[in-house]
N, C-alpha and C positions, 0 to 999 in steps of 0.2 A: 846298606840296605835302603832302598828308596821308600818314600812315604807310602807310595801305592802298594808296594809289597807288604809293608807293615800293616796297612789297613786291611789288605786281603787276608793276611794270616789272622788278624783279629776277627774278621767276619767268619772265617772258617772255624775258628775256635768256638765262637758263640754258637754257630750252627751245629757243630758237633755236640756241644753241651745240651742243646735243645733236643737233638735227636736221641741222645742217651736218656734224658729225662722222659721223653715220650715213650721210648722202648720200655723203660723200667715201670712206667705206669700201665702200659698196655699188657705187659706180662704179669702184672699183679705183684711185683717185687715191692713196689711203693703203692700204697692204697690211694687210688685216684680221689677218694673222698677227702682224705686228709690233705693231700697235695694234688691239686687238679693237673690234668695232662697239660704239657707244654702247648699243644694245639688249642686247648681250651683257654689258657691264659692269653695266648696271642690273639685269639678271636675276641676275647673280652677287651683287650687293649685296643683293638681296632674299633670296636663299638664305642669305646669311651671318647673317641675323636668326634663322635656325633652326639655326645651326651653334654647338653648345655650346662647342667649343674656341675659336672666335673671340670669343664673348661673354665667356668666362673671361679671355682675353687683354686684352680691352678693360677688364675690371674691374681687372686688375693695373695697367695703364697709368694708369687714372684714380685708383686709390688711391695710386699713387706720386706723381702730380700733386698730389692733395689733401694728402698728408703734407708734401710739399716746400713747397707754397704756405703751409701753416700755419706751418711752421718759418721760412720766409722772412719772413712777417709778424711773427712773434715777434721776429725779429732786427732787420729793417729799420725798422719803425715806431718802436720806442723809440730806435734809433740816429739816425734822421732827426729825431725830436723833440729829442733832445739836441743835434744839430748845428744845428737850426733855432732853438733858444732860447738856446744858450750859445755866443757867438761864438768863445770860445777853443777849444771842442771842434771847431767847424767848421774853424777855421784849422789845427788839428792833423791832422784826418782827411781834409780835402779833397784833398790831394795823393795820398794812398793810394787814395782812392776813384777819382780820375781816372786813376790808373795801372792799377787792377784792372778797372775797368768795360769797357774795350775788349777785354779778353782773351776770345776765343771760348770758350764752355764746353767744346766738344769738344776743344779744345787741351789742356784739363786732364784729359781722360778717362784717359790712362795713369796720371797721379798719383792720381786718385781710385781707380782699380782697385788701385793699390799700397797706398793708405792704409787702405782699408776691406776688411773681411773678405769681403763678399759683393758681387756685382754690383748687387744691389737697393740696398744702402746707398750705393754709389758713385753710382748713378743719382739717388737722392734728394738726395745731396750736391750734384751738379751742378745739379739743379732749384733747390735753395735758393740756390746761388751766382747763377744767372742771374735768378731771380725777385726777388732782393733789390734789384736796381738800379732797376726801375720803381717799386717800393714806396718805396725810399729817396728817389729824386729827387722823386716826387710828394708825399711827406710834407714835404720841404724846401720845395717851391714852395707847398704849401698853407699852411704856417706863415708864409711871407713875405706871403701874401695877406690875413692876418688884419688886421682894422681896428685901427690903433694906438689910436684913440680908445676903443675898447671895452676894450682892456688898461689904458689909463691910468685909465679910469673905475673899473675894478675895484681898481686899486692905490690910488686915492684913498679907497676905503672900507676900507683897511687889509688887503686880501688880499695874500698873499705870492706869490712867483714860481710856486710849485707850484700854487697855487689858480688863478692866471691861465692856466697851461697847461691845467689840468684843466677849467676852466669856460668858457674862451673859445677858446684856441688850437686844441686838439684837435677840439672840435665844429666850429669854423669850417673846419678842414683836412680834416674827414671826407670831403667830396665828392672832393677830390683824392686821398686815400688810397684811396677806393673805385675811382676810375679806375685807380690803380696796381694794385689787386688784379685788375681786369679785364684789363689789359695783361699782367700777370704770369701770369695763368691761360693765356692764349694761348701765351706764351713757354714755360711749363712743359710744355705738351703737345708742342710742337715739340722741346724738349730730350729729353723722355722717349722719344719715338719715335726720334729720332736716335741716342740712346745704345743703344736696343734693337737698332737696325739694325747698329750697329758692334760692340757688346760682347756681344750675345746676352742670354741669361737668359730672361725672360718678358715678354710684352707685345705690343702691336700690331706693333711693329717686327719682332719675332721671327717672328710669324705671316706677315708680308710676306716676310721672308727665306726662310722655308721654302717658301712658295708660289713664290717666284722660282727657288729651287733645283730645283723640279719643273717649271719652265717653264710655270707656270699664270699667264700674263699677265693673263687676265681676273680671276682671284682677287687678284692684286697690285693691279690698279687699282680693283677693288671695295672692298678693304680700305682703300686710300688714299682713296677717295671717302668712306667712313664716317668716317675720321679727320678729313677736312675738315668733314663735317657735324657731328661732335661738337664741334669747335672753334667752328663757327658758332653752334651751340645754346648752348654755355657762354657765349660772348661776348654773345649776344642776351639770355640770362636775366640776366646780371649787369648789362647796360646797362639793362634794363627795371627791375630792382631799384634801380639807382642813380637812375634818373629818378624813381621813385615816392618813394624815401626823401628825396631832396634837391630837391624842387620849389622850395623856398625859394631855393636857390642859383641855379637857373636863372632864377627871377624877378628875383633881384638882379643877375645878370649882364645881363639884358635892360634893367633900369633904368639900369645904368651905361653900356650901349651908347647909350641915348637921351640 
């Protein structure tokens, strides 16, 4: 199935869902006061495009996500490289990683608010914490997928461990790391909005909370719809970039499958 056909089916599925929701509201099966009509939500979403306050809050959330993601990559990729290339480092840090990884980021929110001077710093810290795990794990898996023959060939020519990592291991692991970035980007958006909903400050979550306090269900759902669209766009752009940058990896995977 081509990408165009998959996209068309996805669009038809979403359109069908919206039509069903509209019909359920129009017929009274679902109370339009509790859940606004799909047409009302879509109209509200269109109006938000001209709402300066909403656009400003979107900018705050996305900037927090970008900063947190960059900091997470700066921590997780070198750490994953060290764990993936030096067995002693992995044996030492693996228990700590397995202990910290399952802890929900929101469970650490009170600690983050206590440790950092501003809510924005605490939010970024939680984004870094949560985004580190997909980056770290994917870096580890990528390094394990490196062809041992390529590393041994380089060593036979007198290259040291650092050169092997720089010239072979990291380039080979790059597709896995990029996948980790894509996953971490989605996680970062979820954490950012969740922290904003709970702790306040600025961002999409705060905009949603203010709309909910004014009983504006249509605005709440319209802002939530835009949050999902933003996440979908970010994931799609990163997936397309990943596909274009690492076509050789997909070709190699296809050859191995054969």
